[in-house]
SEZALO-953872 format. One record per residue: residue number from 1; x, y, z of N, C-alpha, C in turn. Coordinates in steps of 0.02 Angstrom, whole numbers, plus 50000, padded with zeros to 5 digits. Layout:
N
{NUM,{X,Y,Z},{X,Y,Z},{X,Y,Z}} ...
//
This chain:
380
{1,{52878,52128,52278},{52837,52162,52328},{52769,52128,52330}} {2,{52747,52108,52388},{52682,52077,52397},{52630,52131,52409}} {3,{52584,52140,52361},{52537,52196,52364},{52469,52176,52390}} {4,{52461,52114,52410},{52395,52090,52429},{52365,52131,52486}} {5,{52406,52151,52533},{52381,52187,52592},{52385,52263,52584}} {6,{52408,52287,52527},{52415,52360,52516},{52353,52387,52483}} {7,{52325,52442,52510},{52266,52472,52481},{52283,52513,52419}} {8,{52344,52538,52415},{52364,52581,52359},{52430,52557,52330}} {9,{52431,52496,52307},{52493,52467,52280},{52517,52506,52218}} {10,{52469,52535,52181},{52488,52573,52122},{52531,52634,52141}} {11,{52513,52666,52197},{52551,52725,52219},{52619,52704,52246}} {12,{52623,52647,52279},{52687,52622,52301},{52732,52608,52241}} {13,{52704,52578,52189},{52743,52565,52129},{52768,52630,52097}} {14,{52726,52682,52098},{52747,52747,52071},{52806,52774,52111}} {15,{52802,52771,52177},{52857,52795,52218},{52921,52757,52205}} {16,{52916,52692,52196},{52976,52652,52182},{53005,52671,52114}} {17,{52962,52683,52065},{52987,52702,51999},{53022,52769,52001}} {18,{52993,52816,52038},{53024,52883,52042},{53091,52879,52077}} {19,{53096,52840,52130},{53159,52836,52167},{53213,52797,52130}} {20,{53193,52753,52085},{53242,52712,52048},{53274,52751,51990}} {21,{53251,52812,51977},{53277,52851,51921},{53353,52862,51927}} {22,{53387,52856,51870},{53458,52872,51865},{53470,52909,51800}} {23,{53516,52958,51801},{53535,52993,51739},{53607,52972,51723}} {24,{53614,52923,51679},{53678,52895,51661},{53696,52905,51588}} {25,{53662,52952,51555},{53670,52960,51483},{53742,52975,51462}} {26,{53781,53006,51506},{53848,53027,51487},{53902,52991,51526}} {27,{53884,52936,51559},{53933,52895,51595},{53953,52835,51553}} {28,{54016,52816,51558},{54038,52754,51526},{54009,52696,51565}} {29,{53981,52646,51531},{53952,52589,51566},{54002,52555,51612}} {30,{53980,52539,51672},{54023,52505,51721},{54010,52430,51715}} {31,{54058,52395,51687},{54048,52323,51675},{54046,52283,51740}} {32,{54073,52312,51794},{54076,52275,51857},{54016,52288,51902}} {33,{53976,52337,51882},{53919,52356,51925},{53865,52302,51923}} {34,{53832,52295,51980},{53775,52249,51984},{53718,52277,51942}} {35,{53684,52236,51903},{53628,52261,51863},{53572,52286,51909}} {36,{53537,52337,51884},{53481,52364,51922},{53427,52309,51927}} {37,{53404,52298,51988},{53354,52246,51999},{53285,52269,51979}} {38,{53245,52222,51957},{53175,52236,51943},{53134,52219,52004}} {39,{53079,52253,52011},{53034,52240,52067},{52971,52207,52039}} {40,{52956,52149,52064},{52896,52113,52043},{52841,52126,52095}} {41,{52783,52148,52071},{52728,52163,52116},{52678,52106,52110}} {42,{52663,52075,52166},{52617,52018,52168},{52551,52041,52198}} {43,{52496,52026,52164},{52431,52048,52187},{52380,51993,52173}} {44,{52327,51991,52214},{52275,51941,52202},{52226,51965,52149}} {45,{52234,52027,52125},{52193,52053,52069},{52240,52093,52024}} {46,{52279,52058,51986},{52331,52090,51946},{52302,52135,51892}} {47,{52244,52118,51865},{52214,52160,51813},{52192,52227,51841}} {48,{52162,52226,51900},{52142,52289,51931},{52202,52332,51948}} {49,{52255,52299,51972},{52316,52336,51988},{52346,52367,51925}} {50,{52346,52330,51871},{52373,52355,51808},{52334,52416,51783}} {51,{52266,52412,51791},{52225,52470,51770},{52241,52531,51812}} {52,{52249,52521,51877},{52263,52577,51921},{52333,52605,51910}} {53,{52380,52561,51892},{52450,52582,51884},{52463,52615,51817}} {54,{52417,52607,51769},{52428,52637,51702},{52439,52712,51705}} {55,{52392,52750,51736},{52403,52822,51741},{52466,52839,51781}} {56,{52482,52798,51831},{52542,52810,51871},{52605,52803,51828}} {57,{52604,52755,51782},{52661,52747,51737},{52670,52808,51693}} {58,{52614,52837,51672},{52617,52898,51631},{52648,52955,51671}} {59,{52628,52961,51734},{52656,53014,51777},{52731,53003,51787}} {60,{52751,52940,51800},{52822,52925,51810},{52862,52942,51748}} {61,{52834,52928,51689},{52871,52944,51628},{52875,53020,51618}} {62,{52822,53056,51636},{52825,53129,51632},{52877,53158,51677}} {63,{52881,53133,51739},{52931,53157,51787},{53001,53141,51762}} {64,{53011,53080,51737},{53077,53060,51712},{53097,53103,51652}} {65,{53049,53120,51609},{53064,53162,51551},{53087,53231,51574}} {66,{53053,53259,51624},{53075,53323,51651},{53144,53318,51682}} {67,{53156,53266,51720},{53222,53258,51751},{53277,53252,51699}} {68,{53264,53214,51647},{53314,53207,51594},{53331,53274,51563}} {69,{53280,53314,51549},{53291,53380,51519},{53333,53425,51565}} {70,{53314,53426,51629},{53347,53471,51676},{53418,53448,51691}} {71,{53431,53383,51690},{53498,53357,51703},{53545,53365,51644}} {72,{53519,53372,51583},{53563,53375,51524},{53609,53436,51525}} {73,{53672,53427,51505},{53716,53485,51499},{53696,53529,51441}} {74,{53717,53592,51444},{53693,53641,51395},{53722,53631,51326}} {75,{53779,53596,51321},{53806,53583,51254},{53768,53528,51219}} {76,{53727,53491,51256},{53683,53440,51227},{53613,53468,51218}} {77,{53585,53496,51271},{53517,53523,51268},{53520,53596,51245}} {78,{53534,53605,51182},{53530,53671,51151},{53457,53688,51138}} {79,{53444,53749,51117},{53375,53766,51100},{53349,53723,51043}} {80,{53392,53707,50995},{53371,53664,50939},{53354,53594,50964}} {81,{53398,53566,51007},{53387,53499,51032},{53325,53495,51075}} {82,{53316,53545,51118},{53257,53547,51161},{53193,53547,51118}} {83,{53192,53590,51068},{53133,53594,51024},{53121,53528,50988}} {84,{53175,53495,50967},{53168,53431,50932},{53138,53377,50978}} {85,{53159,53377,51041},{53132,53328,51088},{53057,53339,51100}} {86,{53038,53402,51100},{52967,53417,51109},{52927,53400,51047}} {87,{52956,53413,50989},{52922,53396,50926},{52910,53322,50920}} {88,{52956,53282,50948},{52949,53209,50945},{52888,53184,50983}} {89,{52861,53225,51028},{52801,53204,51065},{52738,53206,51024}} {90,{52743,53227,50962},{52685,53223,50918},{52661,53151,50911}} {91,{52707,53104,50917},{52689,53033,50911},{52643,53011,50969}} {92,{52639,53050,51022},{52595,53035,51078},{52525,53065,51069}} {93,{52517,53105,51017},{52453,53138,51005},{52452,53212,51020}} {94,{52508,53238,51043},{52513,53310,51054},{52520,53346,50988}} {95,{52489,53404,50982},{52502,53449,50926},{52560,53494,50946}} {96,{52613,53493,50907},{52673,53532,50925},{52690,53580,50869}} {97,{52701,53642,50887},{52718,53695,50839},{52779,53732,50865}} {98,{52827,53744,50821},{52888,53779,50839},{52890,53847,50805}} {99,{52893,53900,50845},{52898,53968,50819},{52972,53988,50819}} {100,{52997,54006,50760},{53067,54025,50754},{53075,54100,50763}} {101,{53138,54124,50760},{53151,54194,50775},{53114,54242,50729}} {102,{53108,54225,50665},{53070,54268,50619},{52997,54273,50641}} {103,{52969,54217,50663},{52900,54217,50687},{52893,54261,50749}} {104,{52942,54254,50794},{52939,54292,50857},{52946,54367,50844}} {105,{52989,54384,50796},{52997,54455,50779},{52932,54483,50750}} {106,{52899,54445,50707},{52835,54468,50678},{52782,54477,50732}} {107,{52785,54435,50783},{52737,54440,50838},{52753,54497,50886}} {108,{52813,54524,50881},{52832,54579,50924},{52861,54558,50991}} {109,{52889,54497,50994},{52917,54472,51057},{52987,54500,51068}} {110,{52991,54565,51076},{53056,54598,51084},{53089,54583,51150}} {111,{53050,54570,51202},{53079,54555,51268},{53114,54487,51266}} {112,{53080,54436,51241},{53110,54369,51236},{53171,54370,51191}} {113,{53165,54401,51133},{53221,54401,51085},{53281,54438,51113}} {114,{53270,54487,51156},{53326,54524,51185},{53369,54478,51229}} {115,{53338,54430,51261},{53375,54384,51305},{53424,54341,51265}} {116,{53401,54316,51208},{53441,54268,51170},{53485,54298,51116}} {117,{53484,54365,51108},{53519,54393,51050},{53595,54391,51056}} {118,{53621,54377,51115},{53693,54370,51122},{53719,54300,51110}} {119,{53674,54253,51095},{53693,54183,51087},{53690,54162,51014}} {120,{53732,54113,50996},{53728,54083,50930},{53669,54036,50923}} {121,{53641,54014,50980},{53583,53969,50979},{53520,54009,50966}} {122,{53480,53990,50918},{53420,54030,50902},{53367,54024,50956}} {123,{53334,54080,50970},{53278,54080,51017},{53216,54050,50984}} {124,{53175,54016,51024},{53115,53983,50997},{53060,53985,51049}} {125,{52999,53978,51025},{52942,53963,51069},{52911,53899,51042}} {126,{52900,53851,51086},{52868,53788,51066},{52799,53784,51099}} {127,{52749,53769,51058},{52680,53763,51081},{52659,53690,51077}} {128,{52636,53663,51133},{52612,53593,51136},{52539,53594,51157}} {129,{52496,53564,51117},{52424,53565,51131},{52398,53494,51142}} {130,{52361,53485,51196},{52325,53423,51209},{52251,53438,51211}} {131,{52215,53411,51164},{52143,53423,51158},{52106,53360,51179}} {132,{52100,53350,51243},{52066,53290,51268},{51997,53304,51294}} {133,{51977,53368,51295},{51911,53386,51321},{51863,53404,51266}} {134,{51816,53447,51282},{51767,53468,51233},{51788,53533,51200}} {135,{51743,53582,51200},{51756,53646,51168},{51778,53700,51217}} {136,{51790,53680,51280},{51806,53730,51330},{51877,53759,51318}} {137,{51887,53819,51345},{51952,53852,51339},{52004,53811,51378}} {138,{52066,53810,51354},{52116,53767,51386},{52146,53800,51448}} {139,{52176,53759,51490},{52223,53782,51540},{52290,53793,51505}} {140,{52322,53850,51518},{52386,53865,51487},{52443,53857,51538}} {141,{52493,53818,51520},{52554,53810,51560},{52611,53843,51522}} {142,{52647,53888,51554},{52700,53927,51521},{52765,53916,51559}} {143,{52818,53897,51523},{52881,53881,51555},{52940,53922,51530}} {144,{52982,53943,51577},{53045,53976,51561},{53096,53923,51541}} {145,{53124,53931,51481},{53171,53881,51455},{53238,53912,51438}} {146,{53273,53939,51486},{53340,53966,51475},{53389,53908,51480}} {147,{53412,53882,51423},{53451,53821,51422},{53519,53829,51455}} {148,{53545,53891,51456},{53602,53907,51499},{53601,53982,51512}} {149,{53616,53998,51575},{53612,54068,51596},{53678,54091,51625}} {150,{53716,54127,51586},{53778,54157,51611},{53765,54220,51650}} {151,{53705,54246,51644},{53689,54312,51670},{53695,54366,51616}} {152,{53722,54347,51559},{53732,54397,51505},{53786,54446,51524}} {153,{53779,54509,51504},{53828,54560,51521},{53833,54569,51596}} {154,{53778,54560,51633},{53780,54559,51707},{53803,54489,51729}} {155,{53866,54474,51714},{53892,54406,51718},{53889,54378,51789}} {156,{53867,54316,51795},{53866,54282,51859},{53937,54266,51883}} {157,{53947,54257,51948},{54012,54232,51972},{54026,54162,51944}} {158,{54090,54146,51937},{54108,54081,51908},{54086,54023,51952}} {159,{54093,54032,52018},{54075,53978,52063},{54001,53962,52061}} {160,{53984,53901,52042},{53915,53880,52038},{53881,53894,51972}} {161,{53916,53928,51925},{53883,53942,51861},{53865,53878,51824}} {162,{53902,53824,51838},{53887,53761,51803},{53817,53736,51818}} {163,{53788,53758,51873},{53720,53737,51890},{53667,53769,51846}} {164,{53687,53819,51807},{53638,53855,51767},{53615,53816,51706}} {165,{53635,53754,51700},{53604,53710,51651},{53532,53695,51670}} {166,{53514,53706,51734},{53446,53691,51757},{53400,53751,51752}} {167,{53422,53805,51719},{53380,53865,51716},{53323,53859,51667}} {168,{53316,53801,51637},{53259,53786,51594},{53209,53740,51631}} {169,{53215,53739,51698},{53174,53693,51737},{53099,53705,51729}} {170,{53078,53767,51722},{53007,53780,51712},{52981,53749,51647}} {171,{53020,53758,51593},{53001,53728,51529},{53003,53652,51534}} {172,{53051,53626,51572},{53055,53554,51581},{52994,53526,51615}} {173,{52969,53561,51666},{52909,53538,51701},{52848,53542,51656}} {174,{52842,53595,51617},{52786,53600,51570},{52788,53542,51521}} {175,{52848,53527,51494},{52855,53473,51446},{52837,53406,51477}} {176,{52861,53393,51537},{52846,53329,51570},{52772,53322,51587}} {177,{52740,53377,51606},{52668,53375,51620},{52629,53360,51557}} {178,{52646,53392,51502},{52611,53380,51439},{52621,53307,51417}} {179,{52680,53280,51429},{52693,53210,51411},{52649,53163,51453}} {180,{52645,53176,51518},{52603,53134,51562},{52530,53138,51542}} {181,{52506,53199,51527},{52435,53206,51508},{52420,53169,51443}} {182,{52466,53172,51395},{52455,53137,51332},{52457,53061,51342}} {183,{52504,53038,51382},{52510,52966,51393},{52450,52936,51428}} {184,{52421,52974,51474},{52362,52947,51508},{52297,52969,51477}} {185,{52301,53002,51419},{52242,53023,51380},{52195,53065,51423}} {186,{52221,53117,51452},{52182,53160,51497},{52122,53189,51461}} {187,{52065,53191,51495},{52004,53218,51466},{51998,53292,51482}} {188,{52046,53330,51457},{52048,53402,51470},{52087,53435,51413}} {189,{52076,53500,51405},{52113,53539,51356},{52168,53578,51392}} {190,{52230,53564,51373},{52287,53597,51404},{52336,53617,51349}} {191,{52362,53677,51353},{52413,53699,51306},{52475,53718,51345}} {192,{52532,53691,51324},{52596,53706,51356},{52639,53747,51309}} {193,{52665,53802,51333},{52707,53846,51292},{52773,53858,51329}} {194,{52829,53851,51294},{52894,53861,51324},{52935,53909,51281}} {195,{52969,53956,51314},{53014,54001,51280},{53085,53976,51289}} {196,{53117,53958,51233},{53184,53927,51235},{53236,53978,51212}} {197,{53281,53996,51256},{53333,54045,51241},{53397,54025,51277}} {198,{53453,54056,51257},{53515,54051,51294},{53540,54121,51308}} {199,{53559,54134,51371},{53579,54201,51392},{53655,54204,51394}} {200,{53685,54235,51343},{53758,54236,51336},{53783,54308,51328}} {201,{53845,54322,51350},{53875,54387,51337},{53912,54386,51270}} {202,{53903,54437,51230},{53938,54443,51167},{53930,54514,51142}} {203,{53958,54529,51084},{53951,54595,51056},{53880,54611,51036}} {204,{53838,54559,51030},{53767,54570,51013},{53721,54568,51073}} {205,{53748,54556,51132},{53706,54546,51190},{53671,54610,51213}} {206,{53613,54601,51243},{53579,54657,51274},{53621,54685,51331}} {207,{53623,54752,51337},{53663,54785,51388},{53618,54810,51445}} {208,{53644,54816,51506},{53608,54852,51558},{53596,54924,51535}} {209,{53534,54946,51543},{53515,55013,51520},{53478,55013,51454}} {210,{53480,54957,51418},{53442,54952,51355},{53367,54952,51371}} {211,{53328,54974,51322},{53255,54973,51327},{53228,54928,51272}} {212,{53187,54879,51291},{53159,54832,51243},{53083,54837,51246}} {213,{53051,54819,51191},{52978,54822,51187},{52949,54751,51187}} {214,{52902,54739,51233},{52870,54674,51239},{52815,54666,51188}} {215,{52790,54605,51181},{52734,54592,51136},{52672,54630,51157}} {216,{52663,54639,51221},{52606,54678,51247},{52610,54750,51223}} {217,{52671,54775,51213},{52681,54845,51194},{52715,54885,51248}} {218,{52718,54858,51310},{52754,54892,51364},{52829,54891,51349}} {219,{52862,54947,51365},{52934,54949,51359},{52966,54932,51426}} {220,{53023,54898,51424},{53057,54875,51484},{53129,54901,51484}} {221,{53147,54936,51537},{53217,54956,51546},{53253,54897,51579}} {222,{53303,54871,51544},{53340,54813,51569},{53396,54839,51616}} {223,{53385,54834,51680},{53434,54856,51729},{53486,54802,51740}} {224,{53464,54739,51740},{53508,54683,51753},{53492,54628,51703}} {225,{53540,54610,51661},{53527,54559,51610},{53523,54489,51640}} {226,{53539,54483,51705},{53531,54418,51738},{53460,54409,51764}} {227,{53418,54458,51756},{53346,54451,51771},{53309,54441,51705}} {228,{53329,54388,51670},{53307,54377,51601},{53245,54334,51595}} {229,{53234,54290,51645},{53178,54244,51639},{53111,54278,51635}} {230,{53104,54332,51672},{53040,54368,51672},{53026,54401,51604}} {231,{53079,54417,51567},{53070,54445,51499},{53044,54391,51452}} {232,{53071,54331,51460},{53048,54274,51419},{52975,54259,51435}} {233,{52959,54254,51499},{52891,54237,51519},{52841,54290,51498}} {234,{52860,54354,51503},{52813,54408,51487},{52786,54400,51417}} {235,{52829,54387,51368},{52806,54381,51299},{52767,54317,51288}} {236,{52790,54261,51316},{52755,54198,51305},{52687,54198,51340}} {237,{52683,54227,51399},{52619,54232,51433},{52569,54274,51393}} {238,{52593,54330,51366},{52549,54373,51327},{52525,54337,51265}} {239,{52570,54302,51231},{52552,54264,51172},{52501,54210,51188}} {240,{52511,54175,51245},{52465,54122,51265},{52394,54149,51274}} {241,{52389,54208,51304},{52323,54237,51316},{52292,54264,51251}} {242,{52332,54296,51210},{52305,54323,51147},{52281,54269,51101}} {243,{52317,54213,51098},{52300,54161,51050},{52249,54112,51076}} {244,{52255,54091,51139},{52215,54035,51164},{52159,54055,51211}} {245,{52158,54117,51235},{52106,54139,51283},{52095,54087,51337}} {246,{52147,54070,51375},{52142,54014,51421},{52095,54027,51479}} {247,{52069,53973,51508},{52027,53978,51567},{52068,53992,51629}} {248,{52131,53979,51626},{52178,53993,51680},{52249,53986,51652}} {249,{52297,54017,51685},{52366,54015,51661},{52413,54006,51720}} {250,{52460,53960,51713},{52511,53947,51764},{52579,53953,51731}} {251,{52622,53996,51757},{52690,53998,51732},{52737,53968,51784}} {252,{52790,53936,51759},{52839,53904,51802},{52908,53927,51781}} {253,{52950,53943,51831},{53017,53967,51814},{53064,53960,51874}} {254,{53126,53942,51859},{53180,53949,51908},{53199,54022,51907}} {255,{53159,54064,51940},{53162,54135,51927},{53209,54175,51972}} {256,{53207,54162,52038},{53245,54205,52082},{53282,54166,52136}} {257,{53341,54189,52153},{53375,54163,52212},{53340,54184,52275}} {258,{53302,54239,52271},{53267,54264,52331},{53216,54214,52357}} {259,{53186,54173,52314},{53137,54125,52338},{53172,54070,52378}} {260,{53235,54056,52363},{53273,54006,52402},{53288,54035,52471}} {261,{53305,54099,52474},{53316,54132,52538},{53253,54128,52580}} {262,{53195,54138,52549},{53132,54139,52586},{53109,54070,52606}} {263,{53113,54021,52560},{53081,53956,52571},{53129,53897,52571}} {264,{53193,53908,52558},{53240,53853,52554},{53224,53808,52495}} {265,{53239,53744,52504},{53229,53696,52450},{53169,53651,52462}} {266,{53129,53668,52512},{53072,53626,52530},{53008,53645,52493}} {267,{53002,53709,52474},{52940,53733,52444},{52954,53779,52385}} {268,{52911,53773,52335},{52910,53823,52281},{52866,53881,52303}} {269,{52881,53940,52276},{52840,53998,52291},{52780,54002,52245}} {270,{52721,54014,52274},{52658,54017,52237},{52631,54089,52242}} {271,{52624,54121,52185},{52596,54188,52182},{52534,54185,52137}} {272,{52482,54222,52155},{52421,54216,52115},{52378,54278,52122}} {273,{52336,54288,52071},{52287,54343,52072},{52217,54318,52090}} {274,{52210,54253,52105},{52144,54226,52121},{52150,54172,52175}} {275,{52118,54184,52231},{52125,54139,52288},{52103,54068,52273}} {276,{52046,54061,52239},{52020,53994,52226},{52066,53953,52183}} {277,{52095,53984,52133},{52143,53950,52088},{52205,53929,52127}} {278,{52231,53975,52168},{52290,53960,52207},{52276,53903,52257}} {279,{52219,53905,52289},{52202,53854,52337},{52195,53785,52304}} {280,{52168,53784,52244},{52162,53721,52207},{52231,53692,52192}} {281,{52278,53736,52171},{52345,53711,52158},{52379,53688,52222}} {282,{52374,53727,52275},{52406,53708,52338},{52380,53641,52363}} {283,{52315,53629,52355},{52286,53565,52375},{52314,53508,52333}} {284,{52322,53520,52267},{52350,53469,52223},{52422,53454,52242}} {285,{52461,53507,52256},{52531,53497,52275},{52536,53459,52340}} {286,{52494,53477,52389},{52496,53442,52453},{52477,53368,52444}} {287,{52427,53356,52401},{52406,53287,52389},{52460,53245,52358}} {288,{52505,53276,52321},{52560,53239,52288},{52626,53244,52327}} {289,{52624,53277,52384},{52685,53282,52425},{52738,53328,52395}} {290,{52716,53376,52354},{52763,53424,52325},{52755,53491,52361}} {291,{52808,53514,52394},{52804,53572,52436},{52790,53636,52397}} {292,{52741,53675,52421},{52723,53738,52389},{52696,53785,52443}} {293,{52711,53849,52438},{52691,53896,52490},{52667,53961,52457}} {294,{52608,53985,52477},{52580,54046,52449},{52620,54106,52474}} {295,{52639,54149,52428},{52677,54210,52442},{52633,54271,52431}} {296,{52648,54327,52466},{52607,54387,52458},{52623,54426,52395}} {297,{52575,54466,52374},{52585,54514,52319},{52550,54578,52341}} {298,{52561,54633,52304},{52529,54695,52321},{52555,54752,52279}} {299,{52511,54801,52266},{52529,54856,52222},{52588,54897,52249}} {300,{52597,54897,52315},{52651,54937,52344},{52720,54915,52318}} {301,{52726,54851,52300},{52790,54827,52274},{52806,54855,52205}} {302,{52754,54879,52170},{52765,54905,52102},{52808,54969,52101}} {303,{52809,55004,52157},{52847,55066,52158},{52921,55055,52142}} {304,{52947,54997,52163},{53019,54984,52151},{53033,54968,52078}} {305,{52981,54956,52039},{52990,54939,51968},{52981,54999,51922}} {306,{52970,55058,51950},{52960,55117,51909},{53025,55138,51875}} {307,{53020,55152,51811},{53078,55172,51771},{53073,55246,51752}} {308,{53131,55277,51746},{53132,55347,51726},{53120,55355,51651}} {309,{53137,55304,51611},{53136,55312,51538},{53091,55261,51502}} {310,{53065,55213,51538},{53024,55161,51506},{52962,55148,51549}} {311,{52919,55103,51527},{52858,55088,51564},{52873,55051,51629}} {312,{52927,55012,51630},{52942,54972,51690},{53015,54951,51687}} {313,{53044,54940,51746},{53111,54910,51751},{53104,54834,51757}} {314,{53157,54798,51740},{53151,54725,51746},{53171,54700,51816}} {315,{53198,54743,51858},{53211,54725,51928},{53193,54784,51972}} {316,{53184,54770,52036},{53169,54824,52084},{53231,54864,52101}} {317,{53221,54917,52138},{53276,54961,52155},{53319,54934,52212}} {318,{53297,54883,52247},{53336,54853,52301},{53328,54778,52299}} {319,{53360,54744,52346},{53358,54671,52349},{53298,54646,52388}} {320,{53265,54690,52425},{53210,54668,52468},{53152,54640,52426}} {321,{53126,54583,52449},{53067,54555,52416},{53078,54538,52343}} {322,{53137,54513,52326},{53154,54502,52256},{53108,54455,52219}} {323,{53085,54402,52253},{53040,54355,52219},{52971,54386,52209}} {324,{52952,54431,52256},{52886,54464,52250},{52887,54516,52195}} {325,{52939,54556,52191},{52942,54607,52138},{52945,54573,52069}} {326,{52977,54514,52065},{52977,54477,52002},{52906,54456,51983}} {327,{52868,54433,52033},{52798,54414,52021},{52757,54475,52001}} {328,{52770,54532,52033},{52734,54592,52016},{52749,54614,51943}} {329,{52811,54604,51922},{52828,54619,51852},{52787,54575,51806}} {330,{52783,54510,51820},{52746,54464,51777},{52671,54480,51777}} {331,{52646,54504,51833},{52575,54519,51838},{52554,54572,51787}} {332,{52600,54616,51767},{52585,54666,51716},{52564,54634,51650}} {333,{52583,54571,51640},{52571,54537,51576},{52515,54485,51582}} {334,{52476,54492,51634},{52416,54451,51643},{52356,54493,51627}} {335,{52316,54471,51580},{52258,54510,51558},{52202,54507,51610}} {336,{52162,54560,51613},{52106,54563,51659},{52060,54502,51647}} {337,{52042,54470,51701},{51997,54414,51696},{52030,54346,51688}} {338,{52097,54345,51683},{52132,54281,51676},{52157,54258,51744}} {339,{52130,54203,51770},{52158,54175,51833},{52230,54153,51820}} {340,{52275,54171,51865},{52347,54161,51852},{52383,54139,51915}} {341,{52430,54094,51905},{52476,54073,51958},{52547,54077,51930}} {342,{52591,54105,51970},{52663,54105,51954},{52698,54060,52005}} {343,{52735,54011,51980},{52771,53964,52022},{52846,53976,52015}} {344,{52878,54000,52068},{52950,54009,52068},{52981,53946,52096}} {345,{53012,53906,52052},{53036,53839,52071},{53113,53837,52075}} {346,{53144,53895,52086},{53217,53897,52089},{53245,53852,52143}} {347,{53208,53843,52198},{53234,53802,52253},{53215,53729,52249}} {348,{53169,53711,52205},{53143,53642,52205},{53158,53603,52141}} {349,{53180,53636,52088},{53189,53602,52024},{53248,53554,52024}} {350,{53300,53570,52062},{53359,53529,52065},{53390,53536,52134}} {351,{53412,53479,52163},{53437,53478,52231},{53509,53451,52233}} {352,{53546,53474,52282},{53615,53451,52291},{53619,53385,52328}} {353,{53563,53364,52358},{53562,53301,52394},{53499,53263,52374}} {354,{53499,53198,52388},{53442,53158,52368},{53382,53174,52411}} {355,{53323,53160,52384},{53261,53169,52420},{53225,53102,52425}} {356,{53166,53102,52454},{53131,53039,52463},{53116,53004,52398}} {357,{53103,53042,52344},{53082,53012,52281},{53130,53024,52224}} {358,{53189,53052,52238},{53236,53067,52183},{53307,53066,52208}} {359,{53354,53044,52165},{53424,53053,52181},{53442,53127,52175}} {360,{53503,53145,52194},{53523,53215,52188},{53521,53237,52115}} {361,{53507,53301,52105},{53499,53327,52038},{53426,53347,52026}} {362,{53404,53340,51964},{53337,53361,51945},{53284,53321,51982}} {363,{53232,53354,52005},{53178,53322,52043},{53116,53308,52002}} {364,{53104,53348,51950},{53041,53343,51914},{52984,53375,51952}} {365,{53000,53419,52001},{52948,53450,52042},{52896,53483,51998}} {366,{52834,53473,52016},{52778,53507,51983},{52739,53464,51935}} {367,{52770,53413,51907},{52733,53371,51859},{52674,53337,51893}} {368,{52686,53309,51951},{52632,53273,51985},{52578,53321,52010}} {369,{52599,53379,52036},{52550,53427,52060},{52507,53454,52004}} {370,{52537,53471,51948},{52499,53497,51891},{52453,53444,51862}} {371,{52477,53382,51859},{52435,53328,51835},{52375,53319,51880}} {372,{52386,53322,51946},{52330,53316,51994},{52282,53375,51987}} {373,{52308,53435,51977},{52265,53493,51967},{52220,53484,51906}} {374,{52249,53460,51851},{52209,53448,51791},{52156,53395,51804}} {375,{52175,53341,51838},{52127,53287,51852},{52070,53311,51897}} {376,{52087,53351,51948},{52037,53372,51997},{51993,53429,51973}} {377,{52022,53474,51933},{51986,53536,51918},{51960,53539,51846}} {378,{51993,53504,51799},{51976,53513,51729},{51949,53451,51695}} {379,{51955,53393,51727},{51926,53332,51698},{51859,53317,51733}} {380,{51814,53290,51695},{51748,53277,51722},{51747,53229,51780}} 
//
């Protein structure tokens, strides 16, 4: 590629790197296939181009890391394996801490533990810290990491259940973002927290009608065990705020099919309690070409979450506004004064067809937008 006449050759190189991604980890090598070609970029100022492309390479690696995680089958990407891959990022300068089930029980994370109690895979929370700034409070990124979602006792239909390997897409995006920030040595403080669980039916599984207690202390009547992601997020969000007192908090989750009905596969749903924070994210997403659309919230939606026997139900009484009632549930676990964004990425984390920058499958949606948000809002 001749870059002499291009004003942003570094961005062109990023686009080419993103589009060249392939997930071939489980394919037998094809000896007859043509080798993947390399692209040589020619510039009259190669050193300047290399400096500009360095951060882009970090972003590309972060996106590829997210895509690899989301594409992995659940028998490979278990909760143990996921945690191990995140722990390996300590070599990049991230501080990584793994909280095991005993730790979670001591912390009172009864909602998260209820989701994974039917599985042989242990539930975990992984904390990744990047301290690239000064003494300021960090931005907290929280991801839903359900490595496989059968729906639990509220079992999903068989058709399409194989796609539920991607139900850890929120955690995947958090992990990829933290990797990109570490690789480019971001001058900001960011903490990424992911709740890793597997939602399985068994004799130990949570039942519809059970009541569980969250870390916050609120009790939740579990009406549908397939609405499990919000239980995971509720505890991890509360823990993030109690421990790190973040300047802002963004959670990401493949949370509802309702957001796909509303927005299709072009946009993630954006819910927030602060207009300025939401607008900053939407601007970052638009700047990176990642579709995002602001969705409404309101106290009136809370009526459908009222429980006869507990503080709240985990789903509304009807199907109407399902992505909004899910956001309203999560809002209960946002402390006063914490700017918060909820990103429902069920429609954007993985696609059945190729897109401009990715082959079919995992997209890595959100890594670039979050990286841009950090650069624009939290770095000097």
